Each structure stands twice: as C-alpha cells, then as structure tokens.
N, C-alpha and C positions, 0 to 999 in steps of 0.2 A: 915211908912205911906204906905198904900196899894194903888197901882196905879189902877185907875178905869179900868174896863174891856174894855170899848170902846177905851180908850187911848192905852191900851196894844195891842189891835187888830190892831189899826192904825199903831203903831210902827212896829209891826210884818210885816204888809203888805209893809210898806215902806222899811224895811230891805230886804225882799224877792225880791222886785223890784230893790233895789239898788245894791245888790250883783251881779246879772247877768250883770248889766250895768257896774259896776266896772271891772268885769272880761273881758267883751268885750272891754272896753276902754283900759285896760292895754294890751290886746293882739293885738290891732290894732295900737298901738303907735309904732313909730320908735324906735329902740334900743337906739338912742342918746337922745330921749326925755323922757325916762323912769325915773321917780323920785323914792324916797324911798317908797312912798305909793304903786306905781305901782309894784315895785319889791316885796313888801310884798304880794300884791294881787296875783301876778304870782306864788310866792312860795306856797301860800295857795291853789291856784287852780290847781297846777300841779298834785298832786295825784288824784284829782277829775277828771281832764281831762284824765289822764292815765287810770283810772278805766272805765270811760265812753267809751273811745276809744277802750279799750280791750273788753268791753261788746259788743259794736257795731261790732267790727271786728269778735268776736266769732259768733254773730248772722249771719253776712254775710257769714262766712265760713260754718256754719251749713246749711244755706239756699242753698248755692251753692252745698254742698255735697248732700243735699236732692234732689235737682233738678237733679244732676248727677246720683244719684242712681235710681231715677224714670226713667230717660232716659235710663240708663243701663238695668233696668228691662224690659222696653218696647222693647229694642233692643234684649235682650235675648229671650223674648217671640216670637219676629218676626223670629229670627234665628231658634228657636225650631220648629216653624211652617214650615219654609222653609226646615228644615232637614227632618221632617216627610213627607212633600210632595215629596222631592227628593227620599226618601226611597221607597215610594209607586210607584213612576215612575220607579225606578230601578227594583223593583219586577215585575212590569207589563212588562218592557222590557225583563227581564229574562224569564218570562212565554212565551212571544211572540217568543223569540229566541228558547226556548225549543220546542214550538209547531211547528215552522218552520222547525227545525231540524227533528222532527218526520215525518212531511209531506214529506220532501226531501228523507228520508230513505224509506218511503213507496212507493214513486214514483220509486225510484231506485229498490226496491224489485219487483214491478210489471213489470218494464222493463226487469229485469234480468231473470225472470221466464216466461215472455211472456204469462201471464194468464189474464183473464178478471175479474176484481174486482170492488167493490164499497166500499167507505169508510163510516164509521159510528162512532158516538160519544157515549161513555159510559155515560148514564144518571142515572144509579142506580145499586146497588149491592144487591144480596140476600145472606146472610151469613148463615153459619152453627152454631150449638151450640158452636163450638170451635172458633168462631169469625174469620173464614176465608171465603172468598167469594167463592161460588160454582157456581153461575150463575150471569150473567151481563144483564142489560137491555140496549138496544140500541135505538137510535132515528130514526131508519129506519126499515121498515117492508114491508108489502104488497104494491104494487104487485111485487116488485123486489126480495124480499127474500122469501125463503120457508124453511121448516124444513129440517135439515140434511146438509145444506151448510157449508163448512169449514170456520173457522174464524182464521185469523192469524194477526201478526204484523211483522215488519221488524226484530224483535228479534227471532221470532219463532211461534210455533203453540199455539193458544189460546183455541180452542175447536170447537164446532159445534152449528149452530143455532138450538134452540129447538122450543119453541112456537113462533108463529107469530100472533099478534093480532093488526089489524088496521095498523097504521103507525109505530108501535113499534114491537120489537122482543126481545127474550130472548136467551142468549148464555149459553150453558152448557160447563163449563171449563174442561180441561183435568184432574183436580184434583177431579172432581165429581165422586163418586163411580159408577155411571151409565155410565160413559164415557168409550169408548174403541176405540183405534187407532192402526192400524197395523204399527209397527216400526221395524227398524233394528239398530244394533250398527254399526256406520260408519266405525270403524277401522277393524272389522272382518266380517261384513255382517251378523252376527247372527240375527235371526228374532224372534220377539215375539209380544205380545199384551200389549199395555200400558193401564193401568186402574188407576182410582183414588182410593185413600185410604179412609177407613171408619172413621178413627179417627185422633186425633192429631191436634195441633194448627198451624202447618206449612203447606206450600204448597208442597206436595210430592205425587208421583205416584209410582206404582210398575210395573215391567215388567214381565208379566206372560208367561208361556210356553217356557222359555229359558232352553234348555237342560243342564244337569249337565256337559256334555262333552265340552260345548262351553266355550271358553276363555273370561273372563270378567274382567275388571279392573275398580277400582274407578277412575272417571274422564273421562271415555269413553263418547263420544258424541252419543246420540240417535237421529235418524232422521226418518222421515216418509219413509215408504217403497214404496209408490206410487202404491201399488197393489189394495187397496180397500179404500173406504171412501171418495174419491174426493180430497184427498190431493196430491199435486205434490210430486214426489220423492225428498228426500234430504232436506226437511225443518227441521230445528233444533227443537227438542222437549224438550230435557233436557240433563243433565249429570248424570251418575251413581254416586250415593253418598254412597251406601252401598251394599255389596254383602255377602250373607250368603249361604254357601255350606254345605248341610247336607249329612250324610252318607247313607241316604235312600231317596227313591222317584226318579222321573224322572227329576224334574226341580230344578233350583236354585231360591233363593229368592233375587230379585234385586230391590233396591229402586232407584228412579230417581227423581232428583230435576228439576223442569221446568225451561226453559230458560227465560220465560216471568215473570215479576213481576206483578202479578195480582192485588196487593194492590194499585198500582199507575197507572193502565191502564186507559187511557183517550180516545184513538182512536184505531180503528181496521179496518182491511180489510176483506171483505167477498168475497170468491172466487165464482163467478157466473158460469163460464164455466168450465167443467171438464178438467183436465190436459191431455196431450197426453198420449197414452198407453205406457207401458214399451217397451223398445227396444227388439225386438225378435232376437234370434240367427238364424243362417242358418238352414233351415228346418222348420221354423215356430214356434219353441218352445220358450216360454218366458224365460227370465233369471231366474234361480232358486234361492231360498234363503234358507239358513240353518235354522234349528229350526223347531218347531212343533206348529201348530195352531189348535184350536178346530174345 
C-alpha cells in the first residue's frame, strides 16, 4: 500500500525536527541519566558532530589565515613605502653632503691662493660628436663675468669664460681644440702650451712646444705657469698619460689627462681679479722657464 504524499511529507518533517531535538537532549543530559536510547543517539551523532566541528574549525582557521595574510600584505606594502622613502632621504643627504664638501674645498682653495672669485653652477653642457662635453653653460653672466676669465675648481683648471649673454655664460674647457693655456711640468719646470685634442671620446689634451731634450715621464703633474692667461701659478691642470719621442723634429708629443672630471662637474669658481705677477729675481728679471713657445 502506497503512503499518501501528504502523510509522507508530514512524517519527514517530524523526523527532521525530532532528530535535532534528540541529539540536543542526549548531549545535555548528565552522564548518570543517559539511557540506552540516548547512548544510541550519541553514537550515531558523534561522526556527524566530528565532521561539523572539523568543517567549522577549518573555516575558522582559513579565515584567520586570510585575515593574517591580508594584514601581512598591508604591513609589507607599508614597509616597502617606508624603505623607498628612507632611500630617497639617504640619497638627498648624500647629495647635500657631497655639495657641502665641494663648497668647503672651494672656500679653502680661494683662501689658499688669495684670489677674488665668484661661484657659479653648471646648468648645461654642449657636447662634441664624440659625446664629450667641450663647453659648459653657467647660471652667472653679466655684469660680473666677461670673456676670457679663468674658470677653476678645487681639483684644478676647468677652462675660460667664452661667451657671456645676459645672466648666463659659456665656458670653453681645456679639452676644447680652441683652448690654449701656458703650463709647466711641476717636477722639471719644463714649459709648454696645453691645447685640446680634435678627436676621441675621452677627455684628453696635448702639451705642445715641449722640446725633445726635456725630460718627461708618464704621471708627471702639469700646472699653470702663471705667465699669461690670468691663471695663478701652480694650479693643477692634468697628468701626463703618454709620451712619444720621435727621431725627427724639435718637439715631443705629450698627452695630458685633465685633473677635473668634466662629465660630473656641478659647481665652478671664476677668477675675477688677476693673480699677482711672478716673483722677479734680483735685477728685475722674471724667473725664466725652459721650453719654447710660439
């Protein structure tokens, strides 16, 4: 005999309602009051309770892990931002320290030589086809500066002021082929003319009119002679990097590497007042220098 559908539905609902009540009743009873039916119910409900507890525990652990990871990611992002900020602050502090060091060296240079100078900042570079700077643009010009004034740093000679236009000016470097500075080799006193080279990608000069009989070594320091051009005597210009002695001609071929790193130059000094004249010997004659000039 087939049970009517309505009766079947009622029995199903009663069973579904009764089972939780039986489970709850059996779990709430004292162990001394548990009967056989309660023990059966507890035995049947134990696997279900274990499964439900495990599922709930897994969900809780997953949620806590998710919340922890979200918090950890936010913390990592915050630490990364702090690290970036600290790196930028460190770079700024290093730039300021480097700039302060350059200023201190320039002040010491001016005090040591007792010359009148004015500072300027490099704001532009004009390069040659070989990607080396031949001229610099400064943020200082008229009325303080004029063409031909010497330009130096604490490391050595930079060049001369070329064009002056308004509040700006242009400096022709020692490596410019049109540059010419009267120099001497510090160790021997041999005299010559420092000129820029026409080609090559490096910063190099040549020392012209150095007689073949003059002793020259690689590594010798080349300094200004103080005779002409407005440069004080003894300013470092460069070091001799190559010497070629030929069996013919009057002069040697001497290559000089400048002391100043023109690629990273940021600040310079322009000498405004001429240096004192060379010390004269008794009788009024100036101190001679070896070598031949044009």
